[in-house]
C-alpha positions as CSV (number, residue, x, y, z in Angstrom):
1,M,34.6,-10.1,-42.8
2,I,37.8,-10.1,-40.9
3,K,39.5,-13.6,-40.7
4,P,40.0,-14.6,-37.1
5,M,43.5,-15.1,-35.9
6,S,44.4,-18.6,-35.0
7,Q,46.3,-17.7,-31.9
8,I,46.2,-15.3,-29.0
9,Y,49.6,-13.8,-28.6
10,L,51.2,-12.8,-25.3
11,F,52.0,-9.1,-25.2
12,T,54.3,-7.0,-23.1
13,S,52.5,-3.6,-23.1
14,L,53.7,-0.3,-21.9
15,V,50.2,1.2,-21.6
16,A,46.6,0.1,-21.4
17,Y,44.4,2.9,-22.4
18,F,40.8,2.8,-21.0
19,S,38.0,4.9,-22.4
20,M,34.2,4.5,-22.3
21,E,34.1,5.6,-25.9
22,V,36.5,5.3,-28.8
23,G,36.1,6.8,-32.3
24,L,37.9,4.7,-34.9
25,D,35.6,4.7,-37.9
26,P,32.3,6.5,-38.8
27,A,30.9,3.0,-39.4
28,I,31.7,1.9,-35.9
29,P,29.4,4.3,-33.9
30,T,31.1,3.7,-30.5
31,Y,31.7,7.4,-29.8
32,S,29.6,10.5,-29.0
33,G,32.0,13.3,-29.7
34,G,35.3,14.8,-28.6
35,L,36.2,12.4,-25.8
36,G,35.9,9.3,-28.0
37,V,37.5,10.9,-31.1
38,L,40.4,12.0,-28.9
39,A,40.7,8.4,-27.7
40,G,40.9,7.1,-31.2
41,D,43.4,9.8,-32.2
42,T,45.6,8.8,-29.2
43,L,45.6,5.2,-30.1
44,R,46.4,6.0,-33.8
45,A,49.3,8.2,-32.8
46,A,50.6,5.4,-30.5
47,A,50.5,3.0,-33.4
48,D,52.4,5.5,-35.6
49,L,55.0,6.0,-32.9
50,S,55.4,2.2,-32.3
51,I,54.4,2.6,-28.6
52,P,53.3,-0.7,-27.1
53,M,49.7,0.3,-26.2
54,V,46.4,-1.5,-26.0
55,G,42.9,0.2,-25.9
56,V,40.0,-1.0,-23.8
57,T,36.4,0.2,-24.4
58,L,32.8,-1.1,-24.6
59,L,31.2,-2.5,-27.7
60,H,28.0,-0.3,-27.7
61,R,26.0,-2.5,-30.1
62,K,23.4,0.2,-30.5
63,G,26.0,2.9,-30.7
64,Y,25.2,6.4,-29.4
65,F,22.1,7.2,-31.5
66,R,21.0,8.3,-34.9
67,Q,19.9,11.9,-35.0
68,H,16.7,12.9,-36.9
69,L,15.7,16.6,-37.4
70,D,12.4,17.7,-38.7
71,A,11.7,21.0,-40.5
72,Q,11.5,22.9,-37.2
73,G,14.7,21.4,-35.8
74,N,13.0,19.0,-33.4
75,Q,15.5,16.2,-32.7
76,T,14.4,12.5,-32.4
77,E,16.6,9.5,-32.0
78,S,16.9,5.9,-33.0
79,P,19.4,3.2,-32.2
80,A,22.7,3.3,-34.2
81,V,22.7,-0.5,-34.8
82,W,25.8,-1.9,-36.5
83,S,27.3,-5.3,-37.1
84,P,30.5,-5.9,-35.1
85,E,31.2,-8.9,-37.3
86,E,31.9,-6.7,-40.3
87,F,34.7,-4.8,-38.6
88,L,36.0,-6.6,-35.5
89,E,37.4,-10.0,-34.7
90,P,35.7,-12.0,-31.9
91,L,38.2,-13.4,-29.4
92,P,37.7,-16.8,-27.6
93,P,38.5,-15.9,-23.9
94,W,35.5,-15.2,-21.7
95,V,35.8,-13.6,-18.3
96,S,33.3,-12.9,-15.6
97,I,32.9,-10.3,-12.9
98,T,30.4,-9.8,-10.1
99,I,27.7,-7.1,-10.5
100,N,24.6,-6.8,-8.4
101,G,25.7,-10.0,-6.6
102,R,25.7,-12.1,-9.7
103,K,28.3,-13.2,-12.2
104,V,28.2,-11.3,-15.6
105,S,30.2,-12.9,-18.4
106,I,32.2,-10.8,-20.8
107,R,33.9,-11.4,-24.1
108,A,36.0,-9.1,-26.3
109,W,36.2,-8.1,-30.0
110,R,39.4,-6.8,-31.4
111,Y,40.2,-4.0,-33.8
112,M,43.8,-3.7,-35.1
113,L,45.1,-0.2,-35.6
114,H,48.0,-0.2,-38.1
115,G,50.4,2.7,-37.7
116,L,52.5,4.4,-40.3
117,S,55.5,2.4,-39.0
118,G,53.7,-0.9,-39.3
119,H,53.2,-1.2,-35.6
120,I,49.9,-2.5,-34.5
121,V,47.8,-1.3,-31.5
122,P,44.9,-3.7,-30.6
123,V,41.7,-2.2,-29.3
124,Y,39.4,-4.4,-27.3
125,F,35.7,-3.9,-27.3
126,L,34.0,-5.6,-24.3
127,D,30.6,-7.3,-24.9
128,T,28.1,-8.8,-22.4
129,A,25.5,-9.9,-25.1
130,L,26.1,-13.6,-24.1
131,D,23.6,-16.4,-23.6
132,E,25.1,-17.0,-20.1
133,N,23.9,-13.6,-18.9
134,N,20.3,-12.7,-18.0
135,Q,18.4,-10.4,-20.3
136,W,19.2,-7.2,-18.5
137,D,22.9,-7.9,-18.2
138,R,23.1,-8.7,-22.0
139,T,22.2,-5.0,-22.6
140,L,25.0,-3.5,-20.6
141,T,27.2,-3.0,-23.6
142,D,24.3,-1.8,-25.9
143,C,24.1,1.9,-25.5
144,L,26.7,4.6,-25.0
145,Y,25.6,7.0,-22.2
146,G,22.1,5.4,-22.3
147,G,19.9,4.1,-19.5
148,D,19.7,5.3,-15.9
149,E,22.3,5.7,-13.1
150,L,22.2,2.0,-12.4
151,Y,22.9,1.1,-16.0
152,R,25.7,3.6,-16.1
153,L,27.4,2.3,-13.0
154,C,27.1,-1.3,-14.2
155,Q,28.7,-0.3,-17.5
156,E,31.6,1.3,-15.6
157,A,32.1,-1.9,-13.7
158,V,32.2,-3.8,-17.0
159,L,34.8,-1.3,-18.3
160,G,37.0,-1.1,-15.2
161,L,36.8,-4.5,-13.6
162,G,36.0,-6.5,-16.7
163,G,38.7,-4.7,-18.7
164,I,41.4,-5.7,-16.3
165,A,40.1,-9.3,-16.3
166,M,40.0,-9.4,-20.1
167,L,43.5,-8.0,-20.5
168,R,44.8,-10.8,-18.3
169,A,42.9,-13.5,-20.2
170,L,44.4,-12.1,-23.4
171,G,47.9,-12.3,-22.1
172,H,48.5,-8.7,-21.2
173,R,50.2,-9.4,-17.9
174,R,53.1,-6.9,-17.9
175,V,51.3,-3.6,-18.4
176,Q,53.3,-0.8,-16.8
177,A,50.8,2.1,-17.0
178,Y,47.0,2.2,-16.9
179,H,45.6,5.4,-18.5
180,M,42.1,6.3,-17.5
181,N,40.6,8.6,-20.1
182,E,38.0,10.3,-17.8
183,G,36.7,8.7,-14.6
184,H,34.4,6.1,-16.2
185,S,37.1,3.4,-15.9
186,A,38.2,4.3,-12.3
187,L,37.1,0.9,-10.9
188,L,40.1,-0.7,-12.6
189,A,42.1,0.5,-9.6
190,L,40.1,-1.9,-7.4
191,A,40.8,-4.7,-9.8
192,L,44.5,-4.0,-9.7
193,L,44.4,-3.9,-5.9
194,S,42.6,-7.2,-5.8
195,E,45.4,-8.7,-8.0
196,R,48.1,-7.3,-5.8
197,T,46.5,-8.7,-2.6
198,Q,45.7,-12.0,-4.4
199,G,42.0,-11.5,-3.8
200,G,42.4,-10.8,-0.1
201,S,40.2,-8.5,1.9
202,L,40.2,-4.9,0.9
203,Q,40.1,-3.9,4.6
204,A,43.6,-5.5,5.0
205,T,45.0,-3.3,2.2
206,T,48.1,-1.3,3.3
207,S,49.5,2.0,2.3
208,A,52.2,0.2,0.4
209,D,49.5,-1.7,-1.6
210,I,47.8,1.6,-2.5
211,E,51.1,3.3,-3.5
212,A,51.9,0.3,-5.7
213,I,48.7,0.7,-7.6
214,R,49.0,4.5,-7.7
215,H,52.5,4.0,-9.3
216,R,50.8,2.4,-12.3
217,C,47.8,4.7,-12.9
218,I,47.4,7.9,-15.0
219,F,44.2,9.9,-15.0
220,T,43.1,12.5,-17.6
221,T,40.2,14.6,-16.6
222,H,38.2,16.4,-19.4
223,T,35.4,18.0,-17.4
224,P,35.7,21.5,-16.0
225,V,32.3,21.6,-14.4
226,P,31.2,19.6,-11.3
227,A,28.0,18.3,-13.0
228,G,30.1,16.5,-15.6
229,H,31.6,14.1,-13.1
230,D,30.0,10.7,-12.4
231,I,28.5,10.4,-9.0
232,F,26.3,7.5,-7.8
233,P,24.1,7.0,-4.7
234,L,26.0,5.0,-2.2
235,E,23.2,2.6,-1.7
236,M,23.2,1.8,-5.4
237,A,27.0,1.5,-5.5
238,Q,26.8,-1.0,-2.6
239,Q,24.2,-2.9,-4.5
240,V,26.4,-3.1,-7.6
241,L,29.8,-3.5,-6.1
242,G,29.2,-5.1,-2.7
243,E,29.4,-4.0,0.9
244,E,33.1,-4.7,1.3
245,V,34.1,-2.5,-1.6
246,I,32.0,0.4,-0.4
247,R,33.5,0.2,3.1
248,F,36.9,0.4,1.6
249,L,36.0,3.3,-0.7
250,Q,34.6,5.2,2.4
251,R,37.9,4.5,4.2
252,I,39.9,6.2,1.4
253,N,37.5,9.1,1.2
254,C,36.1,8.4,-2.3
255,C,32.6,8.6,-0.9
256,S,31.0,11.7,0.4
257,N,27.5,12.9,1.0
258,D,26.2,9.4,0.6
259,T,27.6,9.1,-2.9
260,L,30.4,7.4,-4.8
261,N,32.4,9.9,-6.8
262,M,34.3,8.2,-9.7
263,T,36.5,11.2,-10.3
264,Y,37.8,11.2,-6.7
265,L,38.4,7.4,-7.1
266,A,40.5,8.1,-10.2
267,L,42.3,11.0,-8.5
268,F,43.2,9.0,-5.4
269,F,44.7,6.1,-7.3
270,S,46.7,8.1,-9.9
271,R,50.3,9.2,-9.6
272,Y,50.0,11.4,-12.7
273,I,46.9,13.5,-13.2
274,N,46.3,16.0,-16.0
275,G,43.9,18.4,-17.6
276,V,43.7,18.7,-21.3
277,S,44.9,22.3,-21.7
278,M,46.9,24.8,-19.6
279,R,43.7,26.7,-18.7
280,H,42.0,23.4,-17.8
281,E,44.8,22.6,-15.4
282,E,44.1,25.8,-13.6
283,V,40.4,25.1,-13.4
284,S,40.9,21.5,-12.3
285,R,43.3,22.6,-9.5
286,S,40.7,24.9,-8.2
287,M,38.1,22.1,-8.3
288,F,40.5,19.5,-6.7
289,P,43.0,21.5,-4.6
290,N,44.3,18.5,-2.8
291,Y,45.7,16.8,-5.9
292,P,48.8,17.5,-8.1
293,I,47.2,18.3,-11.5
294,N,49.3,18.9,-14.6
295,S,48.4,19.6,-18.1
296,I,48.9,18.0,-21.5
297,T,47.0,19.9,-24.2
298,N,45.0,17.7,-26.5
299,G,46.0,17.1,-30.1
300,V,44.5,15.5,-33.2
301,H,45.7,12.7,-35.5
302,A,47.1,14.6,-38.4
303,T,46.7,12.1,-41.2
304,T,43.2,11.3,-40.2
305,W,42.0,14.9,-40.1
306,T,43.9,16.4,-43.1
307,S,41.7,16.4,-46.2
308,M,43.0,14.8,-49.4
309,P,43.7,18.1,-51.1
310,F,46.0,19.2,-48.3
311,C,47.5,15.7,-47.9
312,R,48.6,16.0,-51.5
313,L,49.9,19.5,-51.0
314,Y,51.9,18.5,-47.9
315,D,53.2,15.4,-49.6
316,H,54.6,17.5,-52.4
317,Y,56.1,20.3,-50.3
318,I,56.8,18.6,-46.9
319,S,57.3,15.0,-47.6
320,E,58.3,14.2,-43.9
321,W,55.1,15.5,-42.4
322,R,53.2,12.2,-41.9
323,H,56.0,10.7,-39.9
324,D,56.9,13.8,-38.0
325,N,54.0,16.3,-37.7
326,L,56.4,19.0,-36.5
327,Y,57.5,19.4,-40.1
328,L,54.2,21.2,-40.8
329,R,56.1,24.2,-39.5
330,Y,57.6,24.3,-43.0
331,A,54.1,25.0,-44.4
332,I,55.1,28.6,-44.0
333,S,57.1,28.3,-47.3
334,I,54.2,26.8,-49.4
335,P,53.1,29.3,-52.1
336,L,49.9,31.1,-51.1
337,E,48.2,30.2,-54.4
338,K,48.7,26.5,-53.6
339,I,47.0,27.0,-50.2
340,R,44.1,28.6,-51.9
341,E,43.8,25.9,-54.5
342,A,43.8,23.1,-52.0
343,H,41.2,24.9,-49.9
344,A,39.0,25.6,-52.9
345,E,39.0,21.8,-53.6
346,A,38.1,21.0,-50.0
347,K,35.3,23.6,-50.0
348,Q,33.8,22.1,-53.2
349,E,33.7,18.7,-51.6
350,L,32.0,20.0,-48.5
351,L,29.4,22.0,-50.5
352,A,28.7,19.0,-52.6
353,E,27.9,17.0,-49.5
354,V,25.7,19.8,-48.1
355,D,23.8,19.7,-51.4
356,R,23.5,15.9,-51.2
357,R,22.3,15.8,-47.6
358,S,20.0,18.9,-47.6
359,G,19.3,19.9,-51.2
360,V,20.7,23.4,-50.4
361,R,23.2,24.7,-53.0
362,L,25.7,27.0,-51.3
363,N,27.9,29.4,-53.2
364,P,31.6,28.5,-53.2
365,S,32.6,32.2,-53.6
366,V,30.7,33.2,-50.4
367,M,32.5,33.3,-47.0
368,T,31.4,30.1,-45.2
369,L,31.3,29.9,-41.4
370,G,31.4,26.4,-39.7
371,F,30.1,25.5,-36.3
372,A,29.9,21.8,-35.3
373,R,29.7,20.9,-31.6
374,R,27.7,18.8,-29.2
375,A,24.5,20.8,-28.8
376,T,24.4,21.7,-25.2
377,A,23.9,25.0,-23.3
378,Y,27.5,26.0,-22.5
379,K,28.6,25.6,-26.2
380,R,26.2,28.5,-27.0
381,S,25.8,27.5,-30.6
382,D,23.2,30.3,-31.0
383,L,25.5,33.2,-29.9
384,L,26.0,34.0,-33.6
385,F,22.3,34.9,-33.8
386,S,22.1,37.2,-30.8
387,N,21.2,40.2,-33.1
388,L,19.7,39.0,-36.4
389,D,19.2,42.5,-37.7
390,R,22.9,43.3,-37.3
391,L,23.9,40.0,-38.9
392,K,21.7,40.8,-41.9
393,T,23.2,44.3,-42.2
394,I,26.8,42.8,-42.1
395,A,25.9,40.3,-44.8
396,Q,24.2,42.9,-47.0
397,Q,26.7,45.8,-46.6
398,I,30.1,44.2,-45.8
399,G,30.0,40.9,-47.5
400,P,27.7,37.8,-48.0
401,L,27.9,35.0,-45.5
402,Q,26.6,31.4,-45.3
403,I,26.7,29.2,-42.2
404,I,26.9,25.4,-41.8
405,Y,26.0,23.8,-38.5
406,G,26.2,20.3,-37.2
407,G,25.9,18.5,-33.8
408,K,23.8,16.2,-31.7
409,A,22.0,16.9,-28.4
410,H,22.0,14.1,-25.8
411,P,18.6,12.5,-25.8
412,H,18.0,13.7,-22.3
413,D,19.4,17.2,-22.8
414,E,16.3,19.3,-23.4
415,G,18.3,22.5,-23.3
416,G,20.5,21.2,-26.1
417,K,17.5,20.3,-28.2
418,A,16.1,23.8,-27.7
419,L,19.3,25.2,-29.0
420,I,19.0,23.3,-32.3
421,R,15.4,24.6,-32.6
422,R,16.6,28.2,-32.1
423,I,19.1,27.8,-34.9
424,F,16.4,26.5,-37.2
425,E,14.2,29.6,-36.2
426,A,17.2,31.9,-36.9
427,A,17.7,30.2,-40.3
428,N,14.1,30.9,-41.2
429,A,14.4,34.5,-40.1
430,L,17.6,35.0,-42.2
431,R,16.3,33.2,-45.3
432,G,17.2,34.9,-48.5
433,I,19.9,36.9,-46.8
434,V,22.2,34.6,-44.9
435,P,21.8,30.9,-45.8
436,V,22.0,28.6,-42.7
437,V,22.1,24.8,-43.0
438,Y,22.0,22.5,-40.1
439,L,23.2,19.0,-41.1
440,E,21.9,16.1,-39.1
441,E,24.0,13.0,-38.0
442,Y,27.3,14.9,-37.4
443,D,29.9,12.2,-37.3
444,M,33.6,11.7,-38.1
445,A,33.0,11.6,-41.8
446,L,31.1,14.9,-41.8
447,A,33.6,16.4,-39.4
448,R,36.4,15.7,-41.9
449,L,34.5,17.6,-44.6
450,M,33.4,20.5,-42.4
451,C,36.7,21.2,-40.7
452,A,38.4,21.3,-44.1
453,G,35.8,23.0,-46.2
454,V,34.6,26.0,-44.3
455,D,36.5,29.4,-44.5
456,L,36.3,30.1,-40.8
457,W,35.8,27.9,-37.8
458,V,33.6,29.4,-35.1
459,N,33.6,28.4,-31.4
460,T,31.6,30.2,-28.7
461,P,31.7,28.2,-25.4
462,K,30.8,29.9,-22.1
463,R,34.2,30.5,-20.5
464,P,35.8,28.7,-18.6
465,Q,33.8,25.6,-19.4
466,E,35.7,24.5,-22.5
467,A,38.3,22.0,-21.2
468,S,40.2,21.9,-24.5
469,G,38.2,21.4,-27.7
470,T,39.8,19.8,-30.7
471,S,37.7,20.7,-33.7
472,G,39.6,23.9,-34.3
473,M,42.8,21.9,-34.3
474,K,41.3,19.7,-37.1
475,A,40.4,22.9,-39.0
476,A,44.0,24.2,-38.6
477,L,45.4,21.1,-40.3
478,N,43.4,22.3,-43.4
479,G,44.4,25.9,-43.2
480,V,41.1,27.0,-41.7
481,P,41.5,29.8,-39.1
482,S,39.5,29.8,-35.8
483,F,37.3,32.6,-34.5
484,S,36.8,31.6,-30.9
485,I,36.2,32.5,-27.3
486,L,39.5,32.5,-25.5
487,D,39.1,29.2,-23.6
488,G,40.6,25.7,-23.7
489,W,43.2,25.1,-26.3
490,W,42.6,28.4,-28.1
491,I,44.3,30.4,-25.3
492,E,47.5,28.6,-26.4
493,G,46.9,28.5,-30.1
494,H,45.6,32.1,-30.6
495,V,47.8,34.7,-32.2
496,E,45.5,37.5,-33.1
497,G,45.3,38.1,-36.9
498,V,47.9,35.3,-37.4
499,T,46.2,32.0,-36.6
500,G,42.7,33.5,-36.3
501,W,40.8,35.8,-34.1
502,S,39.5,35.9,-30.6
503,I,35.9,36.6,-29.5
504,G,36.7,38.9,-26.5
505,E,40.1,40.0,-25.1
506,D,40.3,38.3,-21.7
507,W,40.5,34.6,-20.9
508,G,40.7,34.9,-17.1
509,L,37.1,36.0,-16.5
510,E,33.8,34.2,-16.9
511,S,31.9,34.9,-20.1
512,N,29.6,37.9,-20.4
513,P,27.1,37.0,-23.2
514,S,26.1,40.6,-23.7
515,K,29.7,41.5,-24.5
516,D,30.7,38.3,-26.3
517,Y,28.3,38.7,-29.1
518,V,29.2,42.4,-29.6
519,F,32.9,41.3,-30.0
520,L,31.8,38.7,-32.4
521,Y,29.9,41.0,-34.7
522,N,32.5,43.8,-34.5
523,K,35.3,41.6,-35.7
524,L,33.2,40.0,-38.4
525,E,32.2,43.4,-39.7
526,H,35.4,45.4,-39.3
527,I,38.2,42.8,-39.7
528,I,37.4,39.3,-40.9
529,I,34.9,39.7,-43.7
530,P,36.7,42.8,-45.2
531,M,39.9,40.8,-45.2
532,F,38.3,37.7,-46.8
533,Y,36.7,39.7,-49.7
534,G,39.2,42.6,-50.0
535,R,42.6,41.4,-49.0
536,H,42.8,37.8,-50.4
537,K,46.6,37.6,-49.9
538,A,46.3,38.6,-46.2
539,F,43.6,36.1,-45.5
540,T,45.6,33.3,-47.2
541,E,48.6,34.3,-45.1
542,V,46.5,33.7,-42.0
543,M,45.5,30.3,-43.4
544,R,49.1,29.4,-44.0
545,S,50.2,30.6,-40.5
546,T,47.4,28.5,-39.0
547,I,49.0,25.4,-40.5
548,A,52.6,26.3,-39.6
549,I,51.9,27.4,-36.0
550,N,48.9,25.4,-34.8
551,A,48.8,22.3,-36.9
552,S,52.5,21.6,-36.3
553,F,51.9,21.6,-32.5
554,F,48.3,20.7,-31.7
555,N,48.6,17.1,-33.0
556,A,48.3,13.7,-31.4
557,Q,52.0,12.9,-32.1
558,R,53.1,15.7,-29.8
559,M,50.4,14.9,-27.2
560,V,51.3,11.2,-27.0
561,L,55.0,11.9,-26.8
562,Q,54.2,14.2,-23.9
563,Y,52.3,11.4,-22.2
564,L,55.2,9.0,-22.8
565,E,57.8,11.3,-21.3
566,N,55.8,12.9,-18.5
567,A,53.4,10.1,-17.5
568,Y,54.1,6.6,-18.9
569,L,57.8,6.5,-18.3
570,T,58.2,8.4,-15.1
571,S,58.7,7.0,-11.7
572,A,56.3,7.4,-8.8
573,N,58.4,10.2,-7.6
574,H,57.3,12.4,-10.5
575,N,54.3,13.3,-8.4
576,H,55.5,12.4,-4.9
577,P,52.9,10.5,-2.8
578,D,53.1,13.2,-0.2
579,N,51.2,15.4,-2.6
580,H,48.2,13.1,-2.4
581,P,45.7,12.9,0.4
582,E,47.1,10.7,3.2
583,S,46.8,7.0,2.4
584,P,45.0,4.9,5.1
């Protein structure tokens, strides 16, 4: 149990980072996948770099969910209940906001992230489970991405409006930049506007007021498909936020077709907007042509995602790597046998965990493919099984294979659940020839083992729907090459035969499934598997190059420094207001 601090200190913060989900620890299940883990990595890197940042998120007392898979791959769910008292410090200030015409009280819990430099970044988890609230309002911070549209909109009001109120109550009054990690927190702009006008009527807001708020807001979009953006019926939005707010949002064109679009709200109020890879910038500009969209490619927190065998290896050969991840470039001089030894140790750790979880004993000498993603249609986790007969032939004639899967389907995503069942069906059809294991409850702890312990990281999204992806970056930190569709970050990280291999040859066109799986099988059969078994030195050179080229760049240190230089410290003239739709 963390001892409570006796005093709430006043902070001068450069950045307040808002995210609906944040992944800090496997035992704190307040994340669903990539978006939350990225948020956690961002905050960790800020702590390492001594950047004065605070994080704001929701408590999610019941987490995302616990995944249960039966022998046929049918997924069921149960609440991921945890005890905040074991990990977080309750803070005394309570604030209230108006939702559905009534006051909802909010308190915060604090997690202190300690950086390598000794700098501390506090992360505030907002909580509505208070006796002062009615029964329904107490549940608003229970479930991540749970409930219906009304529940979701009320959660976003707690995050955006309640988050600003809580920062002020905790003494964070001199924040220079508000970073919205996706559009879930876009309502914070209205709270800032209310502060500026001292609670005056939104209808009296001027262009100067709007520009003043825009000067302080940064928006990162992660979703390259329209269906992934939060849109709420206007009648519901008026019920939750009030008639005056909706009239104002209609005035600034954030409402269309009788809906409130949270992405448009975030876009309108942000002076710096970015996608999460160069390709995603292009896709986002085509989706939102009236806004100046840049790109900062994602990165992962190096010391979090590097396995212990490779940490020891880097500590020995590149002692500066923890404080400056760019030093991983010098991995190119690490002896190949040392790379192989570290990987063999990481692989043994993974296979021991597979045995513990599933009772399946995989062979450490067999080439092991890893695939772990959110189970949803565009990720195409079953592409590897498009032609089972050919996969059997490759494994029998070219070299044996074994495959480890992980990933959850959202409880309401029936297509994602069907994908998991298809993988189980393929595993049964391949039994005795290609062992396939699907591990349930994929989380940060299992991700650390998988990204480090497999021999090849596979990614097969439907192009161009992968905004960035970060799992291949985690694999790179551990010398594991990627075998991936050219989309998201892999367009930037891919050097054929040097950092891994591409599935397909063109990243500018939409995916053609009938061609993609042929590319996949051809490279496995003719290039990758023969190299793994017959040219050990060449394969290890690819592993080493993966570290030196990709791990040294696709890390959270570089990413956060780019945000600092391009977004947090720049003036409003960086993206001139004339580039935005005309203010009212």
